[in-house]
N, C-alpha and C positions, 0 to 999 in steps of 0.2 A: 504493500500500500504506500509506504514512504517513497519507494523508488518510483512508483507511478506518478505520485504527486510532484516529485522533484523533476521528473522528465518533462512536465509541462513548462518548467522554468529553464530547461536546458541542462538539467543534471547538476549535481553538487559541484562538479568541476567548474561550472560557470561562476561560482561564488568563493570557493576555497582554493588558494594558491599554495604552491610548494612552500613548506616551511611555516605556514600560518599557525599561530596559537589560537585555538578555537575554544570559546566558552559556550556550553549548552546549558540553558536555564529552563529546566522543567518545573512543574509544580509537584513538590514532594512534601506538601504541607502536613499531611495527616498520616497517622498510624492506622492505615487501612490496606487491605489486600487489593490487588488489581481489579478484581471483578466488581468492586464496589464503586468504581468510577470517581473516586475522590482525588486521585493523583494522576499524573501523566502515566500512560501505559509503559511498562519497562521495555517491551519489544520495540516500541516507537523510538525511545531514547537510544537503545542499543543499535538500531539500524542507522540512526543519524551518526552515531560515533563511527560505525563501520564505513559509512559513505564519506565522512570527513577524512579519515585516514586514506581511503582509496584515492581521494582527490589531492592528496599530498600534504595534509596537515601534519605538523611536527608534534603537536600536543593537543589533546582534547580534554578539557576540564568540564565536569558536570557538577553543578552546585545550586543550592537553594537554601533559603532560610525557612525552616519548618515552623509550624505552629505547635505540633506535638513534639515529644522527645525525638531529637534528630536521629539517634542511632536506630530507634524503633521505626521511625518513618522511612528512613533510607532503606532499611532492610526489608520491612514488611511490605513496602510498596513494590519490591522487586527491582527497583532501579539501580541500587548500588551493585548487586552481583551481576546484573545484566550488562551494565555499562563497563564494569571492570573486566568482564569476560571479553569485551571488544577492545580493551587496551586503554580505556579512559582513566584519568585521575579523578576519582570521586572524592570531593572535599566535604567533610562534615565540619562546619565552620566553628571557629572560636573568635575571640576578640582580635586576634592578629590578622584576620581576613577582611577587616573593615577599614574604611577611611572616611573622615567626616567631610560631608559635602554641603555647601550652602546652595540650595536650589533657587534662591533669590526670589521666591514667590511667597506672598503672605500666607497662603494656605499650607505651604509645605515647610519652608524654613530649612533648618539644619537637620541632616539625617546621617547616620552611619550606613555606608553603602558598601556592598561587596566589591572588594578589589578585583577579583577575577572577571567580574562583569565589566568593570571600567577599563581594565588593562589588556583585554584580549585583542587580537588582530581582527577576529570575526566573532560576532555574537549571534547565537541562534536562540530565539525564544520559542519554547515548546510547551505551551499551556495545555491543560486538559479543558475541554468545553464542558461546563456544568452549571447547574442552578446555583445561585447565591442569594441568601435570604435578604441581603441589603441592597446590592447592586442589580439583582435580578439574574446576572450571569457572570461567571468567571471565565475569562478567555485570555487573549493576548495582553491587552493593556492592563487588566487587573493583575496579571501575573507579575508585574513589576513590583508589587507590594513585597514579594518574596526576595527582592534584591536589597531590602532594607532591614535593619534591626532597630529596636527601640519601641516606644509606645505606639505601635501600629494601629491600635484601636482608635487613636485620634484621627486617623485618616478616614475612618468611617463616618465622621461627623458631617462631612460635605463630600460624600463618597464619589459622586459623579464628576465633580470638578477635580477632585484629587486624582482620580484615575486618569483623566485626560491630561492634567498638568504633569503628572509623573511620567506618563508615556512620552510626553514631549522632550524628556531629558534622556531617553534611551533610544538609540537608533540601531535596531537589530539589522544584521545582514539579511536574515531570513526570519520569517514567522511561520512556524509549523504547528498547526492547531490539531490536537488529538481529539477527534470525534469518533473514535472506535467504540468506546463505551461512554454514554452521556447520561450523567445523573440529572434526572428530570425534576426532582423535588428534594427537600430536606438538605440542600447544599448550604455551605460548602463541604460539610463533613460527611454527609450521607450515612450509610450503615446498613442499608437494605438492598439486596440484589434486585428486588422487585421495583425499586425506584430507578433502575438503570435500563436504558434501551441501547442495544447494539446497532450502530450504524456502519461500523467497519470502514470509516472514512478518515482520511487525513487531508487537511487543506494547507497548501503551501503558497506563500505570497511574500512579496517584498514590501507590502503595505499593511501595517498592523491594523489600521482602521478598517480597511476593506476586508481583511480576514475576519475581524470581529463581526462586521456586518453580515458577512456570508454565513457564518456559523450559527447565527440566531435561528435559522430554520430548524436546527437540530433540537431546539427547545420549543418549536412550534410558535415562534415569535417573529416579529419584523424588527429591522434595525431601529425604527422609531420608538420601539418599546424601551430602549435603553438610552437615557439622556447622555451618558458619557460618550456614546458614538457620535452624536450630533455635535457635542462640545468639541471633541477632538477634530472633527472635520472643519469646524469653524476656525480652529487654531491652525489649520493648514497641515495637519499631520497625515491626512489621507482622505479617501473617498468612502462614502457610505452606501454607494450603489454599485458595487463591483460587478463586472461582467461575469458570465458563467465561465468556469474552467480557467480562471486566471488567478 
């Protein structure tokens, strides 16, 4: 599925050059098994690692800031063993992996941000598509919350503007949205297999706004249902009416 999605964009070799240091940023927030749809699927992450190395990457790092205990989330999600099996460095973060950034916006201000996300040559955002109780949907732009540490609950106070503004500070080389198993309700944590629908789909784009707009269909919604998509479009971050198969 990942190979087919990337083929529409010219393959991974169109984006990754020999010697690149690549950072893959999945959603590993929760101590959940893959079938519950709370995290990015491990086989999607592993296949991206494999494709990056085939395209000439010198190093591939997989990293996220979890909500649950990191060791449990990384392992129970299946992402740590799957990515390591393909040769990635999987980082379970501590304070040494952050640097303080001033986003220069009243809503955001200062945050501790993951160094691997900031310092990579190429950045691939790999969110899972799922329901979220506050924003309505977790996808590409919401996934940047996992690049920060600190009192992230305050980002929920004006969540739509914060999602869009934060997305404006991260420019991924690729956005790969995992819609293989989509949590339809009780997100972001889930916990019941019956809340998950299997679509077996991966969406690849160079436009994170367009990618988020496209995947709303997997929650039986329209892009207009999610204010952060329109806000991001008005900020010039992308388009909210993407063409099919792009």
